[in-house]
C-alpha positions as CSV (number, residue, x, y, z in Angstrom):
1,X,3.7,-39.5,0.1
2,X,5.3,-42.1,-1.3
3,X,5.5,-46.0,-0.3
4,X,8.8,-45.2,0.8
5,X,7.6,-42.5,3.1
6,X,4.1,-44.4,4.5
7,X,6.3,-47.5,5.3
8,X,9.1,-45.4,7.1
9,X,6.2,-43.4,8.9
10,X,4.4,-47.0,9.7
11,X,8.1,-48.0,11.2
12,X,8.4,-44.9,13.1
13,X,5.1,-45.8,15.1
14,X,5.5,-48.6,15.2
15,X,8.2,-48.8,17.9
16,X,6.1,-49.3,21.0
17,X,4.4,-52.4,18.7
18,X,7.7,-53.9,18.0
19,X,8.1,-53.7,22.2
20,X,4.7,-55.4,22.9
21,X,6.1,-58.3,20.3
22,X,9.2,-58.5,21.8
23,X,7.9,-58.6,25.5
24,X,5.7,-61.3,24.0
25,X,8.8,-63.4,22.5
26,X,10.8,-63.2,25.4
27,X,7.4,-64.2,28.3
28,X,8.4,-67.3,26.8
29,X,11.5,-67.5,28.7
30,X,10.0,-66.9,31.8
31,X,8.9,-70.4,33.2
32,X,12.5,-71.3,32.2
33,X,13.9,-67.8,34.2
34,X,16.4,-69.6,36.7
35,X,18.0,-71.8,33.4
36,X,18.6,-67.9,32.3
37,X,19.7,-66.7,35.7
38,X,21.8,-69.4,35.8
39,X,23.0,-68.8,32.2
40,X,24.0,-65.2,33.1
41,X,25.7,-66.1,36.1
42,X,27.9,-68.7,33.8
43,X,27.9,-65.8,31.1
44,X,29.3,-63.3,34.1
45,X,32.4,-65.8,35.0
46,X,33.1,-67.1,31.9
47,X,33.8,-63.0,30.9
48,X,35.5,-62.2,34.1
49,X,37.9,-65.5,33.4
50,X,38.4,-64.5,29.6
51,X,39.0,-60.8,30.0
52,X,41.4,-61.9,32.8
53,X,43.7,-63.1,30.2
54,X,44.8,-59.4,28.9
55,X,45.9,-58.8,32.1
56,X,48.2,-61.7,32.9
57,X,49.8,-60.8,29.4
58,X,49.9,-57.4,30.9
59,X,52.0,-59.0,33.8
60,X,54.3,-61.4,31.9
61,X,55.1,-57.9,29.9
62,X,55.7,-55.6,32.8
63,X,56.8,-58.4,35.3
64,X,58.4,-61.6,33.8
65,X,60.2,-60.7,30.6
66,X,62.2,-57.7,32.2
67,X,63.6,-59.9,34.8
68,X,63.5,-63.2,33.4
69,X,61.7,-64.5,36.3
70,X,61.5,-67.9,35.5
71,X,59.6,-68.8,38.7
72,X,57.3,-66.3,38.6
73,X,56.5,-67.2,35.1
74,X,55.8,-71.1,36.3
75,X,53.3,-69.3,38.5
76,X,51.8,-67.1,36.1
77,X,51.6,-70.5,33.3
78,X,50.1,-72.6,36.5
79,X,47.3,-70.3,37.2
80,X,46.3,-69.4,33.5
81,X,46.2,-73.6,32.8
82,X,43.8,-73.2,36.0
83,X,41.8,-70.4,34.4
84,X,41.4,-72.2,31.2
85,X,40.3,-75.6,33.1
86,X,38.0,-73.2,34.8
87,X,36.6,-71.6,31.7
88,X,35.8,-74.7,29.9
89,X,33.8,-76.0,32.3
90,X,31.7,-72.8,33.5
91,X,31.4,-72.9,29.5
92,X,30.2,-76.2,29.3
93,X,27.9,-75.9,31.7
94,X,26.3,-72.0,30.3
95,X,25.8,-74.1,26.6
96,X,24.1,-76.7,28.6
97,X,21.6,-74.4,30.3
98,X,21.1,-72.0,26.7
99,X,20.6,-75.4,25.2
100,X,17.6,-76.6,27.5
101,X,16.1,-73.1,27.7
102,X,16.4,-72.3,24.0
103,X,14.8,-75.7,22.9
104,X,12.0,-75.8,25.4
105,X,11.2,-72.4,25.0
106,X,11.0,-73.5,20.9
107,X,9.1,-76.4,21.8
108,X,6.4,-74.2,24.0
109,X,6.2,-71.7,21.5
110,X,5.1,-74.4,18.9
111,X,2.6,-75.9,21.3
112,X,1.0,-72.5,21.8
113,X,0.3,-71.8,18.3
114,X,-0.9,-75.3,17.6
115,X,-3.7,-74.5,20.5
116,X,-4.7,-71.6,18.9
117,X,-5.0,-72.9,15.9
118,X,-7.6,-75.4,16.7
119,X,-9.1,-72.7,19.3
120,X,-9.7,-70.1,16.3
121,X,-13.3,-70.0,14.8
122,X,-13.6,-70.9,11.5
123,X,-14.3,-67.5,9.9
124,X,-9.8,-67.4,10.4
125,X,-9.5,-70.1,7.9
126,X,-12.3,-68.7,5.7
127,X,-10.2,-65.4,5.7
128,X,-6.4,-66.9,5.3
129,X,-5.4,-69.0,2.6
130,X,-3.5,-72.2,3.9
131,X,-0.5,-70.8,2.4
132,X,-0.5,-67.9,4.3
133,X,-1.2,-70.2,7.7
134,X,1.7,-72.7,6.6
135,X,4.0,-69.9,6.0
136,X,3.2,-68.7,10.0
137,X,4.3,-72.6,11.1
138,X,7.2,-72.8,8.7
139,X,9.2,-69.6,8.4
140,X,8.1,-67.0,11.1
141,X,8.3,-69.7,13.5
142,X,11.5,-70.9,12.4
143,X,12.5,-66.8,12.6
144,X,11.4,-66.5,16.3
145,X,13.2,-69.7,16.6
146,X,16.5,-67.8,16.0
147,X,15.7,-65.3,18.6
148,X,15.8,-68.0,21.4
149,X,18.5,-70.2,19.8
150,X,21.0,-67.4,18.5
151,X,20.1,-63.6,18.9
152,X,18.9,-63.6,22.6
153,X,22.2,-65.7,24.1
154,X,24.6,-63.9,21.8
155,X,23.3,-60.2,22.8
156,X,23.3,-61.1,26.2
157,X,26.6,-62.8,26.4
158,X,28.1,-60.0,24.2
159,X,26.8,-56.9,26.8
160,X,28.0,-59.3,29.8
161,X,31.7,-59.1,27.8
162,X,31.3,-55.5,26.9
163,X,30.3,-54.2,30.0
164,X,32.7,-55.9,31.5
165,X,36.1,-55.1,29.0
166,X,35.0,-51.4,29.5
167,X,35.4,-51.6,33.0
168,X,38.8,-53.5,32.9
169,X,40.1,-50.9,30.2
170,X,39.3,-48.0,32.8
171,X,40.9,-49.5,35.5
172,X,44.5,-49.5,33.0
173,X,43.7,-45.8,31.9
174,X,40.3,-44.1,32.3
175,X,41.8,-40.7,30.3
176,X,42.1,-42.8,27.1
177,X,39.2,-45.2,27.2
178,X,37.1,-41.8,27.8
179,X,38.7,-40.6,24.8
180,X,38.0,-43.8,22.7
181,X,34.1,-43.7,24.0
182,X,33.4,-41.2,20.1
183,X,34.6,-44.3,18.2
184,X,32.1,-46.6,19.9
185,X,29.8,-44.5,19.6
186,X,29.8,-42.6,16.2
187,X,28.6,-45.8,14.5
188,X,25.2,-44.5,15.5
189,X,25.4,-41.6,14.5
190,X,25.1,-43.3,10.9
191,X,23.6,-46.4,11.7
192,X,19.7,-45.6,12.6
193,X,19.6,-44.4,8.6
194,X,20.9,-48.1,7.6
195,X,19.2,-49.7,10.3
196,X,15.6,-48.5,9.6
197,X,16.8,-49.1,5.7
198,X,17.5,-52.7,6.9
199,X,14.0,-53.1,9.1
200,X,12.4,-51.7,5.9
201,X,13.7,-53.9,3.5
202,X,13.1,-57.1,5.6
203,X,9.6,-56.2,6.2
204,X,9.4,-56.2,2.5
205,X,11.3,-59.3,1.9
206,X,9.1,-61.1,4.5
207,X,6.0,-59.7,2.3
208,X,7.5,-61.2,-1.0
209,X,8.2,-64.6,0.5
210,X,4.9,-65.2,2.0
211,X,3.7,-63.9,-1.7
212,X,5.7,-66.5,-3.4
213,X,4.9,-69.1,-0.6
214,X,1.0,-68.8,-1.3
215,X,2.0,-69.3,-4.8
216,X,3.9,-72.4,-4.6
217,X,1.3,-73.9,-2.5
218,X,-1.2,-73.1,-5.2
219,X,0.6,-74.7,-7.5
220,X,1.3,-77.9,-5.6
221,X,-2.6,-78.1,-4.9
222,X,-3.6,-77.4,-8.3
223,X,-1.0,-79.7,-10.4
224,X,-4.6,-81.8,-11.6
225,X,-5.8,-78.6,-12.9
226,X,-2.7,-77.4,-14.4
227,X,-1.7,-80.5,-16.6
228,X,-5.3,-80.8,-17.6
229,X,-5.5,-77.5,-19.2
230,X,-1.7,-77.6,-20.3
231,X,-1.2,-74.4,-18.0
232,X,2.3,-75.3,-16.8
233,X,3.9,-72.3,-18.4
234,X,1.5,-70.0,-17.5
235,X,1.5,-71.0,-13.5
236,X,5.7,-70.8,-14.6
237,X,5.6,-67.5,-15.2
238,X,3.1,-66.6,-12.3
239,X,6.1,-68.7,-9.8
240,X,9.2,-67.2,-11.8
241,X,7.8,-63.1,-11.3
242,X,7.1,-63.7,-7.4
243,X,10.4,-65.4,-7.3
244,X,12.1,-62.8,-8.8
245,X,10.5,-60.0,-6.9
246,X,11.5,-61.9,-3.7
247,X,15.0,-62.4,-4.6
248,X,15.5,-58.6,-6.0
249,X,14.8,-57.8,-2.1
250,X,17.0,-59.9,-1.1
251,X,20.0,-58.5,-3.2
252,X,19.3,-55.0,-1.7
253,X,18.8,-56.5,1.7
254,X,22.5,-58.1,1.1
255,X,23.8,-54.9,-0.1
256,X,22.3,-52.4,2.4
257,X,23.7,-55.4,4.7
258,X,27.3,-55.0,3.2
259,X,27.5,-51.2,3.7
260,X,26.2,-50.9,7.1
261,X,29.4,-53.9,7.9
262,X,31.6,-51.3,6.8
263,X,30.9,-48.5,8.0
264,X,31.3,-50.3,11.9
265,X,34.8,-51.3,9.9
266,X,35.7,-48.1,9.3
267,X,34.9,-46.6,12.5
268,X,36.7,-49.7,14.6
269,X,39.8,-49.0,12.3
270,X,39.8,-45.2,13.1
271,X,39.4,-45.8,16.2
272,X,42.3,-48.0,16.5
273,X,44.6,-46.1,15.0
274,X,44.2,-43.2,17.4
275,X,44.4,-45.3,20.0
276,X,47.7,-46.4,18.7
277,X,48.9,-43.2,18.2
278,X,47.6,-41.9,21.6
279,X,48.9,-45.0,22.9
280,X,52.5,-44.9,21.7
281,X,52.6,-40.9,23.4
282,X,51.5,-42.3,26.5
283,X,54.2,-45.3,26.7
284,X,57.0,-42.6,25.8
285,X,55.9,-40.3,28.4
286,X,55.9,-42.9,31.0
287,X,52.2,-42.2,31.5
288,X,51.6,-46.3,30.5
289,X,53.3,-49.7,30.2
290,X,54.1,-51.7,27.1
291,X,52.4,-54.2,29.0
292,X,49.3,-52.1,30.1
293,X,48.7,-50.4,26.2
294,X,48.9,-54.3,24.8
295,X,46.3,-54.9,27.2
296,X,44.2,-51.9,26.3
297,X,44.5,-52.5,22.7
298,X,43.0,-56.0,23.5
299,X,40.1,-54.8,25.3
300,X,39.6,-52.2,22.6
301,X,39.4,-54.9,20.0
302,X,37.4,-56.9,22.5
303,X,34.8,-54.0,23.2
304,X,34.7,-53.3,19.4
305,X,33.8,-56.4,18.2
306,X,31.4,-57.0,21.2
307,X,29.9,-53.4,19.9
308,X,30.0,-54.9,16.4
309,X,28.2,-57.8,17.4
310,X,25.5,-56.5,20.1
311,X,24.3,-54.0,17.0
312,X,24.4,-56.6,14.5
313,X,22.5,-59.1,16.4
314,X,20.0,-56.1,17.7
315,X,19.3,-54.9,14.1
316,X,18.8,-58.4,12.6
317,X,16.4,-59.2,15.6
318,X,14.6,-56.7,14.9
319,X,13.9,-57.8,11.5
320,X,13.2,-60.9,13.0
321,X,10.5,-59.3,14.9
322,X,8.7,-58.1,11.9
323,X,7.9,-62.1,11.3
324,X,6.9,-62.0,14.8
325,X,4.6,-59.7,14.7
326,X,2.7,-62.1,12.7
327,X,2.6,-64.7,14.8
328,X,1.9,-62.2,18.1
329,X,-1.8,-61.3,15.7
330,X,-2.1,-64.6,15.0
331,X,-1.8,-65.5,19.0
332,X,-3.9,-62.5,20.0
333,X,-6.9,-63.6,17.7
334,X,-9.7,-63.7,19.4
335,X,-12.5,-67.1,18.2
336,X,-16.0,-66.1,17.6
337,X,-17.1,-68.8,19.7
338,X,-15.3,-69.1,22.8
339,X,-15.0,-72.0,25.3
340,X,-17.6,-70.7,28.8
341,X,-15.6,-69.7,32.0
342,X,-18.1,-71.9,34.0
343,X,-19.9,-74.6,31.6
344,X,-23.2,-76.1,32.2
345,X,-22.8,-80.1,32.6
346,X,-25.8,-81.8,31.3
347,X,-26.2,-84.8,32.8
348,X,-26.9,-86.6,29.8
349,X,-27.7,-85.5,26.6
350,X,-31.2,-86.4,24.6
351,X,-30.9,-84.5,21.5
352,X,-33.6,-81.7,22.1
353,X,-32.6,-78.7,19.8
354,X,-34.7,-75.4,19.3
355,X,-33.6,-72.4,17.1
356,X,-34.6,-69.2,18.5
357,X,-34.9,-66.1,16.0
358,X,-31.9,-66.6,14.6
359,X,-29.6,-64.4,13.0
360,X,-26.2,-65.2,11.1
361,X,-24.0,-63.8,8.7
362,X,-20.4,-63.9,7.3
363,X,-18.3,-61.3,7.6
364,X,-18.7,-58.6,5.3
365,X,-21.2,-60.7,3.9
366,X,-25.5,-59.9,4.1
367,X,-27.0,-62.2,6.4
368,X,-27.9,-65.6,5.1
369,X,-29.9,-66.8,8.0
370,X,-32.7,-64.4,8.9
371,X,-34.9,-64.7,11.9
372,X,-35.1,-68.9,12.0
373,X,-37.4,-70.6,14.3
374,X,-37.1,-74.7,15.0
375,X,-37.8,-76.9,17.6
376,X,-36.6,-80.5,17.3
377,X,-37.6,-83.1,19.7
378,X,-35.3,-85.7,21.1
379,X,-34.3,-88.4,18.7
380,X,-36.6,-87.0,15.9
381,X,-34.9,-87.1,12.3
382,X,-35.1,-83.6,10.6
383,X,-33.8,-82.7,6.9
384,X,-33.4,-79.2,5.8
385,X,-34.5,-78.6,1.8
386,X,-34.3,-75.4,-0.9
387,X,-32.5,-73.8,-3.3
388,X,-28.4,-73.3,-2.6
389,X,-27.5,-70.3,-0.7
390,X,-30.8,-70.1,1.9
391,X,-28.2,-71.3,5.0
392,X,-29.0,-75.2,5.3
393,X,-24.9,-75.9,5.8
394,X,-24.9,-72.7,8.3
395,X,-27.2,-73.9,10.6
396,X,-25.4,-77.4,11.4
397,X,-22.7,-75.1,11.7
398,X,-24.0,-72.9,14.6
399,X,-25.4,-76.4,16.0
400,X,-21.9,-77.6,16.2
401,X,-20.7,-73.8,17.3
402,X,-18.1,-73.2,15.1
403,X,-19.7,-69.8,14.8
404,X,-22.1,-68.4,17.2
405,X,-25.8,-66.6,16.3
406,X,-25.5,-62.6,16.0
407,X,-28.8,-62.9,17.2
408,X,-30.9,-65.3,18.8
409,X,-30.0,-68.2,20.5
410,X,-29.9,-72.1,20.2
411,X,-30.6,-74.4,22.8
412,X,-29.6,-78.3,23.5
413,X,-31.9,-79.6,26.0
414,X,-32.6,-76.2,27.3
415,X,-29.4,-75.2,27.9
416,X,-28.2,-72.0,25.3
417,X,-25.4,-73.9,23.2
418,X,-22.4,-71.0,24.1
419,X,-22.9,-72.0,28.1
420,X,-21.7,-75.3,27.3
421,X,-18.4,-76.4,26.7
422,X,-17.1,-77.8,23.8
423,X,-15.9,-80.7,25.0
424,X,-19.4,-81.8,25.9
425,X,-21.1,-80.6,22.6
426,X,-19.0,-81.7,20.0
427,X,-18.5,-85.1,22.3
428,X,-22.5,-85.3,21.5
429,X,-22.5,-84.2,17.9
430,X,-21.3,-86.8,15.0
431,X,-20.9,-84.6,11.7
432,X,-20.6,-86.6,8.2
433,X,-20.3,-83.9,5.5
434,X,-20.4,-84.5,1.8
435,X,-16.0,-85.0,1.3
436,X,-14.8,-86.9,3.6
437,X,-11.3,-86.3,5.3
438,X,-9.6,-88.9,5.9
439,X,-5.5,-89.4,7.1
440,X,-3.2,-91.1,4.8
441,X,-2.7,-93.5,7.6
442,X,-4.5,-97.2,8.0
443,X,-8.5,-98.0,7.7
444,X,-8.4,-99.2,11.2
445,X,-7.2,-95.7,12.5
446,X,-9.1,-93.6,10.7
447,X,-12.1,-95.1,12.1
448,X,-10.6,-95.0,15.3
449,X,-10.9,-91.3,14.5
450,X,-14.4,-90.9,16.2
451,X,-12.6,-92.2,19.5
452,X,-9.3,-92.8,19.9
453,X,-9.2,-95.0,22.8
454,X,-11.6,-97.4,20.9
455,X,-10.3,-101.1,20.7
456,X,-9.8,-103.3,17.2
457,X,-13.1,-105.2,18.4
458,X,-15.2,-102.1,18.8
459,X,-13.6,-100.7,15.4
460,X,-14.7,-103.9,13.1
461,X,-18.2,-103.6,15.1
462,X,-18.4,-100.4,14.0
463,X,-17.4,-100.8,10.1
464,X,-20.0,-103.9,10.0
465,X,-22.8,-101.6,11.5
466,X,-21.5,-99.3,8.8
467,X,-21.8,-101.8,6.0
468,X,-17.9,-101.3,5.1
469,X,-16.2,-104.5,6.6
470,X,-16.7,-106.5,3.6
471,X,-15.2,-104.2,1.3
472,X,-12.0,-103.7,3.7
473,X,-11.2,-107.4,4.5
474,X,-10.9,-107.6,0.9
475,X,-8.4,-104.9,0.7
476,X,-4.4,-105.8,0.3
477,X,-3.7,-105.5,4.1
478,X,-7.5,-105.6,5.5
479,X,-7.4,-102.8,8.3
480,X,-4.4,-102.1,8.0
481,X,-4.1,-100.7,4.6
482,X,-3.2,-97.5,4.0
483,X,-5.7,-95.6,2.3
484,X,-3.3,-92.6,0.9
485,X,-3.3,-89.1,1.2
486,X,-7.0,-87.4,1.8
487,X,-8.2,-91.5,1.0
488,X,-7.4,-91.0,-2.6
489,X,-7.2,-95.2,-2.7
490,X,-10.8,-95.4,-1.8
491,X,-13.8,-94.6,-3.7
492,X,-16.3,-92.1,-2.7
493,X,-18.8,-94.6,-1.9
494,X,-16.2,-96.4,0.3
495,X,-15.2,-93.3,2.2
496,X,-18.5,-92.1,3.0
497,X,-19.2,-95.6,4.7
498,X,-15.7,-95.1,6.8
499,X,-17.3,-92.1,7.7
500,X,-20.4,-93.3,9.2
501,X,-18.2,-96.2,11.0
502,X,-16.1,-93.3,12.6
503,X,-20.0,-92.0,14.1
504,X,-20.9,-95.6,15.1
505,X,-17.5,-95.3,17.2
506,X,-18.3,-92.6,18.9
507,X,-21.8,-93.3,19.3
508,X,-23.0,-89.3,19.2
509,X,-26.7,-89.0,20.2
510,X,-26.8,-86.1,17.7
511,X,-26.0,-86.7,13.7
512,X,-25.5,-83.9,11.3
513,X,-25.5,-84.7,7.5
514,X,-24.7,-82.4,5.3
515,X,-25.4,-83.8,1.8
516,X,-23.7,-86.7,3.0
517,X,-24.8,-88.5,-0.4
518,X,-24.6,-85.8,-2.7
519,X,-21.9,-86.2,-4.6
520,X,-22.2,-90.2,-5.2
521,X,-23.7,-92.2,-8.1
522,X,-27.0,-94.1,-7.5
523,X,-25.0,-97.7,-6.8
524,X,-23.1,-96.4,-4.0
525,X,-25.8,-94.0,-2.6
526,X,-27.9,-97.1,-2.1
527,X,-25.1,-98.4,-0.1
528,X,-24.5,-95.6,1.6
529,X,-27.9,-94.9,2.5
530,X,-28.4,-97.8,4.1
531,X,-25.1,-97.1,6.4
532,X,-27.1,-94.1,7.4
533,X,-29.9,-95.7,8.2
534,X,-28.6,-98.0,10.6
535,X,-26.8,-95.1,12.2
536,X,-29.4,-93.0,13.0
537,X,-31.9,-95.0,14.5
538,X,-32.8,-93.8,17.4
539,X,-30.8,-90.6,17.3
540,X,-31.7,-86.8,16.5
541,X,-31.0,-85.8,13.0
542,X,-30.3,-82.8,11.0
543,X,-29.8,-83.5,7.2
544,X,-29.1,-81.2,4.9
545,X,-30.4,-82.9,1.7
546,X,-29.5,-82.7,-1.7
547,X,-32.1,-85.3,-3.3
548,X,-35.3,-85.2,-1.7
549,X,-35.9,-89.0,-2.3
550,X,-33.2,-89.6,0.2
551,X,-35.3,-87.9,3.2
552,X,-38.3,-89.6,2.2
553,X,-39.1,-91.1,5.3
554,X,-37.7,-88.6,7.6
555,X,-40.2,-87.4,10.3
556,X,-40.1,-83.5,9.2
557,X,-38.5,-81.7,6.5
558,X,-37.9,-78.0,6.5
559,X,-37.6,-75.7,3.4
560,X,-35.5,-73.1,3.7
561,X,-35.9,-69.7,1.8
562,X,-34.1,-66.3,2.4
563,X,-32.7,-68.0,5.5
564,X,-35.9,-68.9,7.1
565,X,-38.3,-71.8,7.5
566,X,-40.9,-71.3,4.9
567,X,-42.6,-74.7,5.4
568,X,-42.4,-77.8,7.4
569,X,-43.8,-81.0,8.0
570,X,-44.0,-84.6,6.5
571,X,-42.9,-85.4,2.6
572,X,-46.3,-86.3,1.7
573,X,-47.8,-83.4,3.8
574,X,-45.5,-80.8,1.7
575,X,-45.8,-82.6,-1.6
576,X,-49.6,-82.1,-0.9
577,X,-49.5,-78.4,-0.1
578,X,-48.5,-77.7,-3.6
579,X,-46.1,-75.4,-2.3
580,X,-42.1,-74.2,-2.4
581,X,-41.5,-78.2,-1.5
582,X,-43.7,-79.5,-4.5
583,X,-41.8,-77.2,-7.0
584,X,-38.5,-78.6,-5.8
585,X,-39.9,-82.5,-6.1
586,X,-41.4,-81.2,-9.7
587,X,-37.8,-80.0,-10.7
588,X,-36.0,-83.0,-9.5
589,X,-38.3,-84.9,-11.3
590,X,-38.0,-83.2,-14.6
591,X,-34.3,-83.3,-14.3
592,X,-34.4,-87.4,-13.5
593,X,-36.7,-88.1,-16.6
594,X,-34.4,-85.7,-18.8
595,X,-30.9,-88.0,-17.4
596,X,-32.8,-91.0,-18.2
597,X,-33.9,-89.6,-21.8
598,X,-30.0,-88.8,-22.3
599,X,-29.0,-91.9,-21.4
């Protein structure tokens, strides 16, 4: 089956799916139903007033002109002026209502997406590139907001005007109205072909746009590497290929839209030709007055104009629904780790952690944790060591409930983690990662990130406890110094001490360290280690260690291999056993000696 036929088949089968998507989009209007109802009511009144104007013209031609009745003309003019005033007021009120529900609904959509973004598990971010998620919030959200701001109001108002104009035309001459119905419907004999093609091209254009955005994001993210390798021309060729392909599809989309519009215009012109021929015949035979003919012709062009607008808007809206479908799927993604309906509330978290026969594997990858068992007492400092790929960092993510085990359970103070609320669990845990993310704001605000309600004095006390105060006050604006995007103005050691200061502000019961010093030089590591020692005092600690020397004083060291706990004990005990830990220590010593000789 060709690609085009497969796309057509998919589109035909997606009708009910698109209805679900449209229902989801329109459901956001539900909380503003009274605004929408008043908007529709104002639309009816405005349409009736506007569509009364051809009636005034009919009355003027048939009643005022023949007798040159000036008093009647003055009365007609007065009523017409009153109608215009009413129309101005009603339209102004309608436009205000429209703006209110448009912007509030668009805001609600964005807030809903942001809430879902925070709700989703980490597997979503690992399976979807950042550029794709950014496209959701830029391109797709903007497209759906157009439904609220443009398409929904226009289709509603156009449908009201179309229906009322059709009734008014039928009142003038029912047979003539029925006679021109085939011209109203003729477009739908040819139109579905253009509409379906427009939908297919629209879907392809959206796919090409997303691919181009991903490449553009990659180029921005890799700007340092591109310049270092002199690969700007290679990257430019990649971008040109994607954007050329995208613009070719856009050209096809515009051409199809032009052909579709041409068919509608031809239909309108043939209908007008029939109307004038048949209308003149009716006037000559005395079956219709000149005023009625003029009024009817006005209604015909109004009806065709509104019908064209409705068809165009409906088709374009259908294209937008393919973009909305991505948001729909995103909003219906279920997180791996869900908030419990009735969470258990622990009076005070002591920090006792127990792993019971825990198994876990990332999607489409073999299990990295296999039957892991460990009991960590409150206030105990435990290090996880071993070669790369044995699940050490994954265990920290499981403790923070970034993921849930596929088998077994993890208990905190005797309560299974899935029974605790995220706020209580993560409020009790402090993370220090290998690379700390700092916002492009001040040092003060970056430390306060640990507890947003903390006072300036508490932030400064935390910085002093983290051995960060001295270098902060030497900066140009002290605590008000902007650190740059991702903390680019700070060294690695300074960023880690800011991260530790965050933990002092947060004051968690449990601290999880994921190779917090592995990326630092020896001098920075000593400074950060001193801050860590102060932070960990009296707190339950699980540390993933790259350098074994950093966990020499820990209460217990757990050696992991194949996702299991294969050895545990103190630093000295494990060396004396001369098992896997001993071999790791020997390898580290050998590496250090080689580095010393090279230096």
